[in-house]
N, C-alpha and C positions, 0 to 999 in steps of 0.2 A: 827343757826337761828332758831324761834321760829314758829311752823307751827299753824294752825290756821283751823279748820272745821266751817264754816258758816252754818246756819243751820235755819229752819222755826221752829216756836216753836213746840212744838209736840202736834199734836190732840187727841183725843183722838183713833181714831185707827189708828195713828203710832207712840201713846209711847212708845210701846212694842219694834217697831223697834229702836226709839232713842236710848235706854235702850241698846238695841243690839250694836249700832254703837259703844256706849261709851265704852263697853265692847272690840268689838272687834279690836280697835283703842288705847285698854290701857290707856283711856286720865284718868287725873289726877284731870280736873278743867274743871267746866261748868260753863260759863257767860251766865244769862238771864236777857237781855236789855229791858224787857217789865215790865207790871203786869200782872194777869191773868186775873183781869178783868178790861177794861179804858173806863170810860164813861159808865158805866153798859152795854158791850158788852165785851164779851167771847175773850181776844187776842192770849190766850194759855191754853193748857189743863192743870190739877192741875197733872204732874206726879211727886211729889214729895209731901212728905207730909209736912205741915207748921211749924209743933208742935212738939218740942224735944221730943224724944219717941216715937213719930207715926209712924205707919208703913201702907203701903200700896201695894198691889198685882196688879202689872200689865202685864197679860199675864204671861210667867215663871218667873216675878222679882219677888222679893221682895226689895222693897224700905224704910228704914227705918233713920228717921232723928235724926241721932246720936249724934250730936251734933250743939249748936246753937250758938253762938257768935258774940260779936262786929267786924266789917270789918277793923271800925277805917276810913271809908270812910263815909261820908255825904249820906243817901239815900241807902245804901247797906247795905243788909243783907249777912251774912255769915253762911253755914251750913256746916256741913260734912254728907254726906249721905253714909251710908250702903245700897251696891246693892248687891243681890245674887240671883244668879240662880239655887243656891243647889247643885252646884257641886264647885262653887268660890263666895268669898266674895271679895268684894274692896270696895275702902272710897275714894271716890269723894268729893271736895274741889267746895260749888254750891256758885255763886256769884250772888246776886239776886238785880239789880238796879232798882229799882222800878219806879221812880219817871223823867223818860226819855220822855219825852211829845211825842206821837205817830206823826209822820210828821213834824217835829221841829227840829232843833239842841237841845244838852244839856242845860239846863239854867244854869249849871259850867260846863266848860270842864274841869276844873282840877280832876273834879270826875274821868271820863273819863280818865285821864293820871293817875292817881293813881291809877285805876279799874286795867291799862294795869299792872303796877309796880307791882302790889299786885299776879295779874293772873301769872306772868311770875314768881316771886317767890313761888310761889305753885306749878307750876309744873318743869319737868327736862326737856327735849328733845320731849317730846311725846306732841301729839296735844293738843290744846284748844279749846272745843266748844263751842262757840258763836252762839247765837239767840236771835230774838226780835219775832215780832209776824209773819209776814209773810216773814221776813228773809233776804231782800232785803234794806231795810231804814236803819235801826239802826245798824243793824248787818254791814252792809256796811259803815256806816260811822265809828267806830268802826274797822274796817277794813283799812283804811285808815289812822287812827291814829294811829293804829301800823306799817304802813309801813312807815309812815312819820316819823315817832320817832326813825328808825331806821339809821343808817348812810347813809350819802349822799354820793351819787359815783359821782364822776367827770370823765367827759370822759378826756383822756389824748389828749391834744394838739398835733400834728405832729410837730416835729422839725424839 
């Protein structure tokens, strides 16, 4: 059974803790369900570089955009991020769904289903980190979608 860590989007002061959690839990996939800025308001701190080959330093972590390619899903950017803390380097698949409007359902629910399938394919049994801005709206809806896409259990009827 796939596990998820639902989170608030990293803030400037929590971005180092975010990366610590990703490495501590040995996550292979991070799904971002918001954009860094929406309607001229910051929704999430830029905790990874958006340009391939670029690096940023956040506390003890250096994050490099190792690769950026097509996810095959409309409105979803795929990057492979190299996260290094001096002792250890790991590669993280980052999926950035940038067009889901805040406080609304996704414009195309098929994107969420495709993103679920792709994120599961890129992860093994390790948890997948999912976040939006506040961590309760789009992230919660995504979690419900994962739960509902699993097998439906029926209660056994008494004989």
